[in-house]
C-alpha positions in Angstrom: 100.8 142.2 94.8 97.9 144.4 95.2 94.9 142.6 97.1 92.4 144.9 95.4 90.2 142.6 93.0 89.7 145.0 90.5 93.2 144.9 89.6 93.3 141.5 88.5 92.5 140.2 85.3 92.1 136.9 83.5 95.1 136.4 80.6 97.5 133.9 79.4 100.7 135.1 81.5 104.2 134.1 79.5 105.2 130.9 80.2 101.6 129.7 81.0 99.1 127.5 78.6 95.8 128.8 79.8 94.2 132.0 81.1 95.0 132.5 84.9 94.1 135.8 87.2 96.8 137.9 87.0 97.6 141.2 89.1 97.1 143.7 86.0 100.4 145.5 88.3 102.8 143.2 89.4 101.8 140.1 87.2 101.3 138.4 90.4 99.2 134.6 89.5 96.6 133.9 92.0 96.0 130.3 90.8 92.9 128.6 90.9 93.2 124.9 92.0 90.7 122.0 92.8 89.6 121.4 96.6 90.3 118.3 98.3 87.8 116.7 100.0 88.3 113.6 102.7 85.9 111.4 104.3 85.0 108.0 105.1 82.3 105.3 104.3 82.4 103.8 107.9 80.9 100.3 108.3 79.7 99.1 111.8 78.2 95.7 112.0 77.6 95.7 108.0 75.7 98.9 108.5 77.1 101.9 107.1 76.8 105.5 109.1 75.1 108.4 107.3 74.7 112.0 108.4 71.9 113.9 107.0 73.3 117.4 106.6 72.3 120.6 108.5 74.4 122.7 106.2 74.1 124.0 102.4 74.3 122.8 99.5 71.8 120.1 99.9 70.6 120.8 103.6 68.6 117.6 104.2 70.0 114.9 102.6 72.4 112.1 103.1 75.9 111.9 103.0 79.2 109.9 104.4 81.3 112.3 107.0 83.6 114.3 104.9 84.5 117.9 104.0 87.3 120.2 102.9 90.8 119.5 104.2 92.2 122.0 106.5 96.0 123.4 105.9 98.5 122.0 108.1 96.7 118.5 108.5 97.3 115.1 106.6 94.2 113.7 104.1 94.0 110.8 107.7 93.7 113.8 110.2 91.1 115.5 107.9 89.1 112.3 107.5 88.8 111.8 111.3 88.4 115.6 111.8 85.4 115.5 109.6 84.0 112.7 111.4 84.2 114.0 114.6 82.7 117.5 113.4 79.7 115.9 111.7 79.1 112.5 113.4 81.0 113.2 117.0 82.6 109.6 115.9 86.5 108.4 116.6 87.9 106.5 113.8 90.0 103.8 112.7 90.6 104.3 109.0 91.3 100.9 107.3 92.6 102.5 104.2 91.6 104.6 101.1 88.7 103.1 99.2 88.4 106.0 96.8 89.5 108.5 95.1 87.3 110.8 92.6 87.8 113.3 90.0 85.1 116.2 90.2 85.9 118.0 87.3 82.7 120.1 87.2 83.2 121.8 90.6 86.9 121.5 91.2 87.2 118.8 93.5 89.3 116.0 94.6 87.6 113.6 97.0 89.8 111.3 99.2 88.2 108.9 100.8 88.4 105.9 103.1 87.0 102.5 104.7 86.8 103.3 108.1 85.5 101.9 111.3 84.7 103.3 115.0 87.8 103.5 117.1 85.5 103.9 120.2 81.9 103.3 120.4 79.0 106.0 119.9 78.3 109.0 117.6 75.9 111.7 117.7 74.7 114.8 115.3 77.5 117.2 115.3 76.8 120.9 114.3 76.7 120.3 111.0 74.5 117.3 110.6 70.8 117.4 111.5 70.7 113.5 112.6 73.5 110.2 112.6 72.4 107.0 111.9 73.4 103.5 110.5 71.8 102.1 107.6 71.4 98.4 106.4 72.3 98.4 103.0 69.0 97.9 101.8 67.7 100.7 104.3 70.3 103.1 102.7 67.8 106.7 101.3 69.0 106.5 98.0 66.8 109.2 96.8 68.0 111.3 99.1 71.8 111.1 98.9 73.4 114.3 98.9 75.9 114.2 96.0 77.1 111.5 93.1 80.1 110.8 94.6 78.2 109.2 97.9 76.1 106.8 95.6 79.7 105.9 93.6 81.6 105.2 97.1 78.6 103.4 98.8 78.5 100.8 95.8 82.8 100.8 96.1 82.4 100.0 99.7 79.9 96.8 99.4 82.2 95.8 96.2 85.1 95.9 98.9 83.4 94.3 102.0 85.7 93.4 104.5 88.5 92.0 102.0 91.8 93.9 102.1 91.5 96.6 100.6 93.4 97.3 96.5 93.8 100.0 94.5 91.4 102.8 95.2 88.2 103.2 93.2 87.8 105.9 90.8 85.2 107.6 89.1 82.8 105.3 87.1 83.4 104.5 83.5 80.4 106.5 82.4 81.6 109.7 84.4 85.2 109.6 84.2 85.7 113.4 84.4 82.8 114.0 87.3 80.6 116.2 85.2 77.2 114.9 85.5 75.2 116.2 88.5 73.0 114.3 90.9 69.5 113.9 88.7 71.5 112.6 85.9 73.8 110.4 87.6 73.3 106.3 87.0 72.8 105.4 90.3 
């Protein structure tokens, strides 16, 4: 396989049903697949833990502790790692709260309901600040992504009851194509 990106072309290889980035010399297919994001809605005494982003995209906006999975980790390990990186928080995962498909940016998001395994949290290197919000205090207009709105609603609806099937995309955005400004809040 050539590592020269100039030798890769978009074409429909034999046996495939769509264009793929393919090496023009050897035929190697560089599959482009969705990225997996893992994270958690962390509840503490009826409040939710949010992180104000110190990085792009959406620097300065609030989100749940979440990010891309790394190779060699489970979804649970990834969610715990993200909480440590962003909120210096050790989590107890209760179960999968939601699975979202965000087709417009090629993501699948697996989001847990969680609590703190040990007391305490603080801003990690990817957060400007981290704090707990009562439901009526959540800065809805300053949330970073549509899926943060979705999962916070799912968290509220689930409450402390046992988790059933994970929530999915809202009925009005089944493919995750509506950007934040146009998203129904």
